[in-house]
DSSP file (Angstrom, degrees, kcal/mol; ACC not computed):
  #  RESIDUE AA STRUCTURE BP1 BP2  ACC     N-H-->O    O-->H-N    N-H-->O    O-->H-N    TCO  KAPPA ALPHA  PHI   PSI    X-CA   Y-CA   Z-CA
    1    1 A M     >        0   0    0      0, 0.0     4,-1.8     0, 0.0     5,-0.1   0.000 360.0 360.0 360.0 -35.6  -14.3   40.5   10.0
    2    2 A L  H  >  +     0   0    0      1,-0.2     4,-2.3     2,-0.2     5,-0.2   0.900 360.0  52.4 -65.2 -41.3  -11.7   40.0    7.3
    3    3 A R  H  > S+     0   0    0      1,-0.2     4,-2.7     2,-0.2    -1,-0.2   0.920 107.7  51.6 -60.7 -43.7   -9.0   39.2    9.9
    4    4 A R  H  > S+     0   0    0      1,-0.2     4,-2.4     2,-0.2    -1,-0.2   0.892 110.2  48.7 -62.6 -40.0  -11.2   36.6   11.5
    5    5 A D  H  X S+     0   0    0     -4,-1.8     4,-2.2     2,-0.2    -1,-0.2   0.891 111.7  49.0 -66.4 -40.5  -11.8   34.9    8.1
    6    6 A V  H  X S+     0   0    0     -4,-2.3     4,-2.2     2,-0.2    -2,-0.2   0.912 111.7  50.0 -64.8 -42.2   -8.1   34.9    7.4
    7    7 A F  H  X S+     0   0    0     -4,-2.7     4,-2.4     1,-0.2    -2,-0.2   0.927 111.2  48.1 -61.2 -45.9   -7.4   33.4   10.8
    8    8 A R  H  X S+     0   0    0     -4,-2.4     4,-2.4     1,-0.2    -1,-0.2   0.889 110.6  51.5 -63.6 -40.1  -10.0   30.7   10.3
    9    9 A A  H  X S+     0   0    0     -4,-2.2     4,-2.0     2,-0.2    -1,-0.2   0.894 109.6  50.6 -64.5 -39.1   -8.6   29.8    6.9
   10   10 A G  H  X S+     0   0    0     -4,-2.2     4,-2.3     2,-0.2    -2,-0.2   0.920 110.7  48.4 -63.6 -44.5   -5.1   29.5    8.4
   11   11 A L  H  X S+     0   0    0     -4,-2.4     4,-2.7     1,-0.2    -2,-0.2   0.899 110.1  51.8 -62.8 -40.5   -6.3   27.2   11.1
   12   12 A A  H  X S+     0   0    0     -4,-2.4     4,-2.3     2,-0.2    -1,-0.2   0.890 109.6  50.5 -62.8 -38.9   -8.2   25.1    8.6
   13   13 A G  H  X S+     0   0    0     -4,-2.0     4,-2.2     2,-0.2    -2,-0.2   0.916 111.6  46.8 -65.3 -44.3   -5.0   24.8    6.5
   14   14 A V  H  X S+     0   0    0     -4,-2.3     4,-2.2     2,-0.2    -2,-0.2   0.918 112.7  49.8 -64.4 -43.2   -2.9   23.7    9.5
   15   15 A G  H  X S+     0   0    0     -4,-2.7     4,-2.1     1,-0.2    -2,-0.2   0.894 110.5  50.6 -62.3 -40.1   -5.6   21.2   10.5
   16   16 A G  H  X S+     0   0    0     -4,-2.3     4,-2.2     2,-0.2    -1,-0.2   0.893 108.0  53.0 -64.0 -40.3   -5.7   19.8    7.0
   17   17 A F  H  X S+     0   0    0     -4,-2.2     4,-2.0     1,-0.2    -2,-0.2   0.937 111.4  45.0 -61.4 -46.8   -1.9   19.5    7.0
   18   18 A F  H  X S+     0   0    0     -4,-2.2     4,-2.1     1,-0.2    -1,-0.2   0.862 111.0  54.4 -67.5 -34.0   -1.9   17.5   10.2
   19   19 A G  H  X S+     0   0    0     -4,-2.1     4,-2.1     2,-0.2    -1,-0.2   0.887 107.8  49.9 -62.2 -40.4   -4.8   15.4    8.9
   20   20 A L  H  X S+     0   0    0     -4,-2.2     4,-2.4     2,-0.2    -2,-0.2   0.895 108.8  52.3 -66.8 -40.3   -2.8   14.5    5.8
   21   21 A R  H  X S+     0   0    0     -4,-2.0     4,-2.1     1,-0.2    -2,-0.2   0.915 110.6  47.7 -63.0 -41.5    0.2   13.5    8.0
   22   22 A Q  H  X S+     0   0    0     -4,-2.1     4,-2.3     1,-0.2    -1,-0.2   0.885 111.0  50.9 -66.9 -37.8   -2.0   11.2   10.0
   23   23 A A  H  X S+     0   0    0     -4,-2.1     4,-1.6     2,-0.2    -2,-0.2   0.886 109.3  51.3 -65.6 -38.3   -3.5    9.7    6.9
   24   24 A S  H  <>S+     0   0    0     -4,-2.4     5,-1.8     2,-0.2     6,-0.3   0.918 110.4  48.5 -63.9 -42.8    0.0    9.0    5.5
   25   25 A A  H ><5S+     0   0    0     -4,-2.1     3,-1.5     1,-0.2     5,-0.5   0.913 110.4  51.4 -63.8 -42.1    1.0    7.3    8.7
   26   26 A A  H 3<5S+     0   0    0     -4,-2.3    -1,-0.2     1,-0.3    -2,-0.2   0.802 101.4  62.5 -64.5 -29.2   -2.1    5.2    8.6
   27   27 A A  T 3<5S-     0   0    0     -4,-1.6    -1,-0.3    -5,-0.1    -2,-0.2   0.515 123.7-102.5 -76.5  -3.8   -1.3    4.2    5.0
   28   28 A G  T X 5S+     0   0    0     -3,-1.5     3,-0.9    -4,-0.3    -3,-0.2   0.500  86.6 124.2 101.3   5.2    1.9    2.6    6.2
   29   29 A E  T 3 <S+     0   0    0     -5,-1.8     2,-0.2     1,-0.3    -4,-0.2   0.804  80.6  45.8 -68.6 -26.6    4.5    5.2    5.2
   30   30 A D  T 3  S+     0   0    0     -5,-0.5    -1,-0.3    -6,-0.3    -2,-0.1  -0.420  84.3 175.3-111.2  54.6    5.7    5.3    8.8
   31   31 A R    <   -     0   0    0     -3,-0.9     2,-0.2    -2,-0.2    31,-0.2  -0.317  36.4-110.1 -61.6 140.2    5.8    1.5    9.5
   32   32 A L  E     -a   62   0A   0     29,-1.0    31,-2.9    26,-0.1     2,-0.5  -0.533  30.0-151.7 -68.2 136.9    7.3    0.5   12.8
   33   33 A K  E     -a   63   0A   0    105,-0.4   107,-3.0    -2,-0.2     2,-0.4  -0.971  16.3-177.2-117.4 124.4   10.7   -1.1   12.4
   34   34 A V  E     -ab  64 140A   0     29,-3.1    31,-2.6    -2,-0.5     2,-0.6  -0.973  16.2-160.4-128.7 135.3   11.6   -3.7   15.1
   35   35 A A  E     -ab  65 141A   0    105,-3.3   107,-2.7    -2,-0.4     2,-0.4  -0.960  12.0-157.7-113.9 114.4   14.8   -5.7   15.6
   36   36 A Y  E     -ab  66 142A   0     29,-3.2    31,-3.0    -2,-0.6     2,-0.5  -0.772   5.8-150.3 -91.2 135.8   14.5   -8.8   17.8
   37   37 A H  E     +a   67   0A   0    105,-2.5     2,-0.5    -2,-0.4    31,-0.2  -0.933  18.0 178.3-109.5 120.5   17.7  -10.1   19.4
   38   38 A L  E     +a   68   0A   0     29,-2.7    31,-2.1    -2,-0.5    35,-0.1  -0.970  26.2 133.6-129.9 118.4   17.8  -13.8   20.1
   39   39 A S        +     0   0    0     -2,-0.5    33,-1.1    29,-0.2     2,-0.6   0.457  51.1  91.0-132.7 -13.4   20.8  -15.7   21.6
   40   40 A D    >   -     0   0    0     31,-0.2     3,-1.9     1,-0.2     4,-0.2  -0.793  60.8-153.4 -93.9 119.1   19.2  -17.9   24.2
   41   41 A A  G >  S+     0   0    0     -2,-0.6     3,-1.1     1,-0.3     4,-0.3   0.818  94.3  58.7 -59.8 -32.7   18.3  -21.4   22.9
   42   42 A D  G 3  S+     0   0    0      1,-0.2    -1,-0.3     2,-0.1     4,-0.2   0.521 102.6  54.9 -76.8  -3.3   15.5  -21.7   25.5
   43   43 A K  G <> S+     0   0    0     -3,-1.9     4,-2.8     1,-0.1     5,-0.3   0.317  74.0 104.1-109.1   7.3   13.8  -18.6   24.2
   44   44 A V  H <> S+     0   0    0     -3,-1.1     4,-2.5     1,-0.2     5,-0.2   0.953  86.9  38.1 -56.5 -56.9   13.4  -19.6   20.6
   45   45 A N  H  > S+     0   0    0     -4,-0.3     4,-2.1     1,-0.2    -1,-0.2   0.859 115.3  55.1 -66.4 -33.6    9.7  -20.4   20.7
   46   46 A F  H  > S+     0   0    0      2,-0.2     4,-2.1    -4,-0.2    -1,-0.2   0.939 110.9  44.5 -62.2 -47.1    9.0  -17.5   23.0
   47   47 A V  H  X S+     0   0    0     -4,-2.8     4,-2.6     2,-0.2    -2,-0.2   0.906 111.7  51.9 -65.3 -42.9   10.6  -15.0   20.7
   48   48 A L  H  X S+     0   0    0     -4,-2.5     4,-2.1    -5,-0.3    -1,-0.2   0.877 110.2  50.6 -61.1 -36.7    8.8  -16.5   17.6
   49   49 A G  H  X S+     0   0    0     -4,-2.1     4,-2.4    -5,-0.2    -2,-0.2   0.890 108.7  51.4 -67.1 -38.9    5.5  -16.2   19.5
   50   50 A N  H  X S+     0   0    0     -4,-2.1     4,-2.2     2,-0.2    -2,-0.2   0.916 109.8  49.6 -62.4 -43.5    6.3  -12.5   20.3
   51   51 A I  H  X S+     0   0    0     -4,-2.6     4,-2.2     2,-0.2    -2,-0.2   0.911 109.6  51.0 -64.6 -41.1    7.0  -11.8   16.7
   52   52 A K  H  X S+     0   0    0     -4,-2.1     4,-2.4     1,-0.2    -1,-0.2   0.929 111.1  48.8 -59.5 -45.1    3.7  -13.5   15.7
   53   53 A N  H  X S+     0   0    0     -4,-2.4     4,-3.1     1,-0.2    -1,-0.2   0.854 107.9  55.4 -62.0 -35.1    1.9  -11.3   18.2
   54   54 A H  H  X S+     0   0    0     -4,-2.2     4,-1.3     2,-0.2     6,-0.3   0.922 109.2  45.8 -65.3 -44.3    3.7   -8.3   16.8
   55   55 A Y  H  <>S+     0   0    0     -4,-2.2     5,-2.6     1,-0.2     4,-0.4   0.932 117.3  44.5 -62.9 -45.8    2.4   -8.9   13.3
   56   56 A E  H ><5S+     0   0    0     -4,-2.4     3,-0.9     1,-0.2    -2,-0.2   0.906 111.3  52.6 -66.0 -42.4   -1.1   -9.6   14.6
   57   57 A G  H 3<5S+     0   0    0     -4,-3.1    -1,-0.2     1,-0.2    -2,-0.2   0.742 116.2  39.3 -68.1 -23.4   -1.1   -6.6   16.9
   58   58 A T  T ><5S-     0   0    0     -4,-1.3     3,-1.5    -3,-0.2    -1,-0.2   0.337 110.1-116.1-105.2   5.4   -0.1   -4.2   14.2
   59   59 A G  T < 5S-     0   0    0     -3,-0.9    -3,-0.2    -4,-0.4    -4,-0.1   0.800  75.1 -57.7  63.2  26.7   -2.2   -5.8   11.5
   60   60 A G  T 3 <S+     0   0    0     -5,-2.6     2,-1.7    -6,-0.3    -1,-0.3   0.461 105.9 129.7  83.1   1.4    1.1   -6.6    9.7
   61   61 A N    <   +     0   0    0     -3,-1.5   -29,-1.0    -6,-0.3     2,-0.3  -0.378  48.9  90.7 -87.9  59.4    2.1   -3.0    9.6
   62   62 A V  E     -a   32   0A   0     -2,-1.7     2,-0.6   -31,-0.2   -29,-0.2  -0.991  66.9-138.9-152.2 145.0    5.5   -3.6   11.0
   63   63 A E  E     -a   33   0A   0    -31,-2.9   -29,-3.1    -2,-0.3     2,-0.5  -0.945  29.1-167.6-106.4 117.3    9.0   -4.5    9.6
   64   64 A V  E     -a   34   0A   0     -2,-0.6    34,-2.1    32,-0.2     2,-0.4  -0.922  13.5-175.2-118.1 130.1   10.6   -7.2   11.7
   65   65 A M  E     -ac  35  98A   0    -31,-2.6   -29,-3.2    -2,-0.5     2,-0.5  -0.956  10.1-158.2-114.4 138.5   14.2   -8.3   11.7
   66   66 A L  E     -ac  36  99A   0     32,-2.0    34,-3.7    -2,-0.4     2,-0.6  -0.973   4.2-164.1-118.2 117.2   15.3  -11.2   13.8
   67   67 A V  E     -ac  37 100A   0    -31,-3.0   -29,-2.7    -2,-0.5     2,-0.4  -0.905  11.2-170.9-104.6 118.2   19.1  -11.3   14.6
   68   68 A V  E     +ac  38 101A   0     32,-3.0    34,-2.4    -2,-0.6     2,-0.3  -0.922  16.0 147.1-116.4 131.5   20.1  -14.8   15.9
   69   69 A H    >   +     0   0    0    -31,-2.1     3,-0.8    -2,-0.4     4,-0.1  -0.929  42.4  26.5-148.4 173.9   23.5  -15.7   17.4
   70   70 A G  G >  S-     0   0    0     -2,-0.3     3,-1.7     1,-0.2     4,-0.4  -0.252 119.2 -20.3  68.2-156.5   25.0  -17.9   20.0
   71   71 A R  G >  S+     0   0    0    -32,-0.4     3,-0.9     1,-0.3     4,-0.5   0.729 126.5  72.2 -61.1 -23.9   23.4  -21.2   20.9
   72   72 A A  G X  S+     0   0    0    -33,-1.1     3,-1.2    -3,-0.8     4,-0.3   0.806  84.4  68.7 -62.8 -28.2   20.0  -20.1   19.6
   73   73 A L  G X  S+     0   0    0     -3,-1.7     3,-2.0     1,-0.3    -1,-0.2   0.854  87.9  64.9 -62.7 -33.3   21.2  -20.5   16.1
   74   74 A A  G X  S+     0   0    0     -3,-0.9     3,-1.5    -4,-0.4    -1,-0.3   0.788  90.5  65.8 -58.8 -28.3   21.3  -24.3   16.4
   75   75 A A  G <  S+     0   0    0     -3,-1.2    -1,-0.3    -4,-0.5     7,-0.3   0.649  98.1  55.4 -68.6 -13.8   17.6  -24.4   16.9
   76   76 A F  G <  S+     0   0    0     -3,-2.0    41,-2.2    -4,-0.3     2,-0.4   0.265  72.4 124.8-104.6  10.6   17.2  -23.1   13.3
   77   77 A K  B X>  -E  116   0B   0     -3,-1.5     4,-2.1    39,-0.2     3,-0.9  -0.593  62.2-136.3 -70.7 127.3   19.2  -25.9   11.6
   78   78 A A  T 34 S+     0   0    0     37,-2.9    -1,-0.1    -2,-0.4    38,-0.1   0.840  98.7  50.0 -57.1 -39.2   16.9  -27.4    9.0
   79   79 A K  T 34 S+     0   0    0     36,-0.5    -1,-0.3     1,-0.2    37,-0.1   0.754 123.4  27.8 -75.7 -23.3   17.8  -31.0    9.8
   80   80 A S  T <4 S+     0   0    0     -3,-0.9    -2,-0.2    -6,-0.2    -1,-0.2   0.474  86.9 117.3-119.2  -3.4   17.3  -30.8   13.6
   81   81 A A  S  < S-     0   0    0     -4,-2.1    -5,-0.1     1,-0.1    -6,-0.1  -0.380  70.1-108.5 -66.7 143.5   14.7  -28.0   14.1
   82   82 A S     >  -     0   0    0     -7,-0.3     4,-2.7     1,-0.1     5,-0.2  -0.291  24.0-115.1 -66.5 157.4   11.5  -29.1   15.7
   83   83 A G  H  > S+     0   0    0      1,-0.2     4,-2.5     2,-0.2     5,-0.2   0.879 117.0  52.1 -61.2 -37.9    8.4  -29.3   13.5
   84   84 A A  H  > S+     0   0    0      2,-0.2     4,-2.5     1,-0.2     5,-0.2   0.918 111.5  45.8 -65.7 -43.8    6.7  -26.5   15.6
   85   85 A T  H  > S+     0   0    0      2,-0.2     4,-2.7     1,-0.2     5,-0.2   0.941 114.1  48.5 -64.8 -46.9    9.8  -24.2   15.2
   86   86 A S  H  X S+     0   0    0     -4,-2.7     4,-2.5     2,-0.2    -2,-0.2   0.923 115.0  44.4 -58.7 -46.6   10.1  -24.9   11.4
   87   87 A S  H  X S+     0   0    0     -4,-2.5     4,-2.1    -5,-0.2    -2,-0.2   0.939 115.7  45.5 -65.4 -48.8    6.4  -24.3   10.8
   88   88 A R  H  X S+     0   0    0     -4,-2.5     4,-1.9    -5,-0.2    -2,-0.2   0.914 114.5  49.5 -62.4 -43.3    6.1  -21.2   12.9
   89   89 A F  H  X S+     0   0    0     -4,-2.7     4,-2.4    -5,-0.2    -2,-0.2   0.926 109.4  50.5 -62.8 -47.2    9.3  -19.8   11.4
   90   90 A A  H  X S+     0   0    0     -4,-2.5     4,-1.9    -5,-0.2    -1,-0.2   0.890 109.6  51.8 -59.5 -40.7    8.2  -20.4    7.8
   91   91 A G  H  X S+     0   0    0     -4,-2.1     4,-1.2     1,-0.2    -1,-0.2   0.887 110.1  48.7 -63.2 -38.9    4.9  -18.7    8.5
   92   92 A L  H  X>S+     0   0    0     -4,-1.9     5,-2.4     2,-0.2     4,-0.6   0.889 107.9  53.5 -69.8 -38.9    6.7  -15.6    9.9
   93   93 A V  H ><5S+     0   0    0     -4,-2.4     3,-1.0     1,-0.2    -1,-0.2   0.888 106.4  53.9 -62.2 -38.1    9.0  -15.4    6.9
   94   94 A Q  H 3<5S+     0   0    0     -4,-1.9    -1,-0.2     1,-0.2    -2,-0.2   0.830 105.1  54.7 -63.6 -31.5    5.9  -15.4    4.7
   95   95 A Q  H 3<5S-     0   0    0     -4,-1.2    -1,-0.2    -5,-0.1    -2,-0.2   0.592 134.3 -87.4 -78.2 -10.1    4.6  -12.5    6.7
   96   96 A G  T <<5S+     0   0    0     -3,-1.0    -3,-0.2    -4,-0.6   -32,-0.2   0.410  70.6 156.5 122.5  -2.3    7.8  -10.5    6.0
   97   97 A L      < -     0   0    0     -5,-2.4    -1,-0.3    -6,-0.1   -32,-0.2  -0.312  28.3-154.9 -57.6 134.6   10.2  -11.6    8.8
   98   98 A V  E     -c   65   0A   0    -34,-2.1   -32,-2.0     2,-0.0     2,-0.3  -0.901  11.5-161.2-113.4  99.5   13.9  -11.0    7.8
   99   99 A P  E     -c   66   0A   0      0, 0.0    22,-2.1     0, 0.0     2,-0.4  -0.652   2.5-162.1 -85.8 137.5   16.0  -13.4    9.9
  100  100 A Q  E     -cd  67 121A   0    -34,-3.7   -32,-3.0    -2,-0.3     2,-0.5  -0.973   4.2-153.6-119.9 127.9   19.7  -12.7   10.1
  101  101 A A  E     -cd  68 122A   0     20,-3.1    22,-3.2    -2,-0.4     2,-0.3  -0.882  26.0-115.2-102.9 131.4   22.3  -15.3   11.2
  102  102 A C  E  >  - d   0 123A   0    -34,-2.4     4,-2.4    -2,-0.5     5,-0.2  -0.461  16.0-149.4 -65.6 124.2   25.5  -14.1   12.9
  103  103 A S  H  > S+     0   0    0     20,-1.8     4,-2.4    -2,-0.3     5,-0.2   0.838  96.8  55.8 -65.0 -32.8   28.5  -15.0   10.7
  104  104 A N  H  > S+     0   0    0     19,-0.3     4,-2.6     2,-0.2    -1,-0.2   0.918 110.1  44.5 -65.8 -43.0   30.7  -15.3   13.7
  105  105 A T  H  > S+     0   0    0      2,-0.2     4,-2.6     1,-0.2    -2,-0.2   0.913 111.7  53.7 -65.7 -43.0   28.4  -17.9   15.3
  106  106 A M  H  <>S+     0   0    0     -4,-2.4     5,-2.9     1,-0.2     4,-0.5   0.934 112.4  44.1 -57.7 -46.0   28.0  -19.7   11.9
  107  107 A H  H ><5S+     0   0    0     -4,-2.4     3,-0.9     3,-0.2    -2,-0.2   0.936 114.9  48.3 -63.6 -47.1   31.8  -20.0   11.7
  108  108 A G  H 3<5S+     0   0    0     -4,-2.6    -2,-0.2     1,-0.2    -1,-0.2   0.810 119.1  38.6 -64.6 -32.1   32.3  -21.0   15.3
  109  109 A M  T 3<5S-     0   0    0     -4,-2.6    -1,-0.2    -5,-0.2    -2,-0.2   0.345 109.6-120.7-100.6   5.4   29.5  -23.7   15.1
  110  110 A D  T < 5 +     0   0    0     -3,-0.9     2,-0.5    -4,-0.5    -3,-0.2   0.935  59.0 153.2  53.8  51.8   30.5  -24.8   11.5
  111  111 A I      < -     0   0    0     -5,-2.9     2,-0.2    -6,-0.2    -1,-0.2  -0.943  31.1-154.6-113.2 129.6   27.1  -23.9   10.2
  112  112 A A    >>  -     0   0    0     -2,-0.5     3,-1.7     1,-0.1     4,-0.6  -0.653  30.5-112.7 -95.6 158.0   26.5  -23.0    6.5
  113  113 A L  G >4 S+     0   0    0      1,-0.3     3,-1.3    -2,-0.2     7,-0.2   0.864 119.3  59.1 -57.5 -35.1   23.6  -20.8    5.4
  114  114 A T  G 34 S+     0   0    0      1,-0.2    -1,-0.3     4,-0.0     4,-0.1   0.677  96.5  62.9 -68.8 -16.7   22.3  -23.9    3.5
  115  115 A D  G <4 S+     0   0    0     -3,-1.7   -37,-2.9   -37,-0.1   -36,-0.5   0.679  94.4  79.3 -78.0 -18.2   22.1  -25.7    6.9
  116  116 A L  B << S-E   77   0B   0     -3,-1.3   -39,-0.2    -4,-0.6     3,-0.1  -0.453  96.5 -83.2 -92.5 162.7   19.6  -23.2    8.2
  117  117 A L    >   -     0   0    0    -41,-2.2     3,-1.3     1,-0.1    -1,-0.2  -0.259  63.5 -84.0 -57.9 148.2   15.9  -23.0    7.6
  118  118 A A  T 3  S+     0   0    0      1,-0.2    -1,-0.1    -3,-0.1   -25,-0.1  -0.266 111.1  43.3 -59.8 137.1   14.9  -21.2    4.4
  119  119 A G  T 3  S+     0   0    0      1,-0.4    -1,-0.2    -3,-0.1    -2,-0.1   0.099  76.5 130.6 116.5 -20.7   14.8  -17.4    4.7
  120  120 A F    <   -     0   0    0     -3,-1.3    -1,-0.4    -7,-0.2     2,-0.3  -0.358  35.8-165.5 -68.8 144.9   17.9  -16.7    6.7
  121  121 A Q  E     -d  100   0A   0    -22,-2.1   -20,-3.1    -2,-0.1     2,-0.5  -0.835  26.5-107.0-117.9 162.1   20.4  -14.1    5.5
  122  122 A V  E     -d  101   0A   0     -2,-0.3     2,-1.3   -22,-0.2   -20,-0.2  -0.805  11.7-144.6 -95.4 128.5   24.0  -13.7    6.9
  123  123 A A  E >   -d  102   0A   0    -22,-3.2     3,-1.9    -2,-0.5   -20,-1.8  -0.761  23.7-165.7 -83.9  91.8   24.8  -10.8    9.2
  124  124 A E  T 3  S+     0   0    0     -2,-1.3    -1,-0.2     1,-0.3     3,-0.1   0.800  80.8  43.5 -57.5 -36.5   28.3  -10.6    7.7
  125  125 A K  T 3  S-     0   0    0      1,-0.3    -1,-0.3    -3,-0.1     4,-0.2   0.452 126.1 -87.6 -90.0   0.1   29.9   -8.4   10.3
  126  126 A G    <>  -     0   0    0     -3,-1.9     4,-2.2   -25,-0.2    -1,-0.3  -0.217  38.4 -82.3 109.5 157.9   28.3  -10.4   13.2
  127  127 A G  H  > S+     0   0    0      1,-0.2     4,-2.3     2,-0.2     5,-0.1   0.906 123.6  47.8 -63.9 -45.9   25.0  -10.3   15.0
  128  128 A V  H  > S+     0   0    0      1,-0.2     4,-1.9     2,-0.2    -1,-0.2   0.860 112.3  50.0 -69.1 -33.4   25.8   -7.6   17.5
  129  129 A V  H  > S+     0   0    0      2,-0.2     4,-2.4    -4,-0.2    -1,-0.2   0.914 109.9  51.9 -67.3 -41.6   27.1   -5.3   14.8
  130  130 A K  H  X S+     0   0    0     -4,-2.2     4,-2.6     1,-0.2    -2,-0.2   0.910 108.0  51.8 -60.1 -43.2   24.0   -5.9   12.8
  131  131 A L  H  X S+     0   0    0     -4,-2.3     4,-2.2     1,-0.2    -1,-0.2   0.911 110.2  48.3 -60.7 -42.6   21.8   -5.0   15.8
  132  132 A A  H  X S+     0   0    0     -4,-1.9     4,-2.1     2,-0.2    -1,-0.2   0.907 111.2  50.4 -65.7 -40.0   23.7   -1.7   16.2
  133  133 A E  H  X S+     0   0    0     -4,-2.4     4,-1.4     2,-0.2    -2,-0.2   0.917 110.0  50.5 -63.1 -42.4   23.4   -0.9   12.5
  134  134 A L  H  <>S+     0   0    0     -4,-2.6     5,-2.6     1,-0.2    -1,-0.2   0.903 108.9  51.4 -63.8 -40.2   19.6   -1.6   12.7
  135  135 A Q  H ><5S+     0   0    0     -4,-2.2     3,-1.5     1,-0.2    -1,-0.2   0.898 107.6  52.5 -62.5 -39.3   19.2    0.7   15.7
  136  136 A R  H 3<5S+     0   0    0     -4,-2.1    -1,-0.2     1,-0.3    -2,-0.2   0.795 105.5  56.3 -64.8 -27.5   21.1    3.4   13.8
  137  137 A Q  T 3<5S-     0   0    0     -4,-1.4    -1,-0.3    -3,-0.2    -2,-0.2   0.372 130.2 -94.2 -85.8   3.9   18.6    2.9   11.0
  138  138 A G  T < 5S+     0   0    0     -3,-1.5  -105,-0.4     1,-0.3     2,-0.2   0.549  74.5 147.3  98.8   8.2   15.7    3.6   13.3
  139  139 A Y      < -     0   0    0     -5,-2.6     2,-0.4    -6,-0.1    -1,-0.3  -0.554  49.1-123.6 -76.5 142.0   14.7    0.0   14.4
  140  140 A V  E     -b   34   0A   0   -107,-3.0  -105,-3.3    -2,-0.2     2,-0.5  -0.731  27.3-131.2 -81.6 131.0   13.4   -0.5   17.9
  141  141 A Y  E     +b   35   0A   0     -2,-0.4     2,-0.4  -107,-0.2  -105,-0.2  -0.744  28.3 178.7 -90.6 128.0   15.6   -3.0   19.8
  142  142 A L  E     +b   36   0A   0   -107,-2.7  -105,-2.5    -2,-0.5    -2,-0.0  -0.994  14.2 176.1-130.3 129.0   13.8   -5.8   21.6
  143  143 A R              0   0    0     -2,-0.4  -105,-0.1  -107,-0.2  -107,-0.1  -0.795 360.0 360.0-129.6  91.0   15.4   -8.6   23.6
  144  144 A P              0   0    0      0, 0.0    -1,-0.1     0, 0.0  -106,-0.1   0.492 360.0 360.0 -67.8 360.0   12.6  -10.7   25.2
């Protein structure tokens, strides 16, 4: 009888341990980390919509980085961005989106950080290098 009680106590302890791990994950300690890759100008609104859906689908329990390079970066110039893009982008930044602009594209297109919509940071080593670094840090790579 004593063996059976010791066995049951051990099982209860293991079950409690796994229950605590699930509770920790639910509390946001294991937030999903996602890196969106955007280089196609014709996909800007599509990608912003995907990111919005990502926030809504996870209840905001996601860390999202958006790495923009190539022709897509021009869509985020403050003076020429559409009202819909500006509004949607600003809302996503408020939700926690961290947008990264490729320094190589910025240089090639003669774009300064101040030319872009508020919230952008510079990916100093370039967009593709930033994406590889994010993947090494555990971010899931998405290119819609």
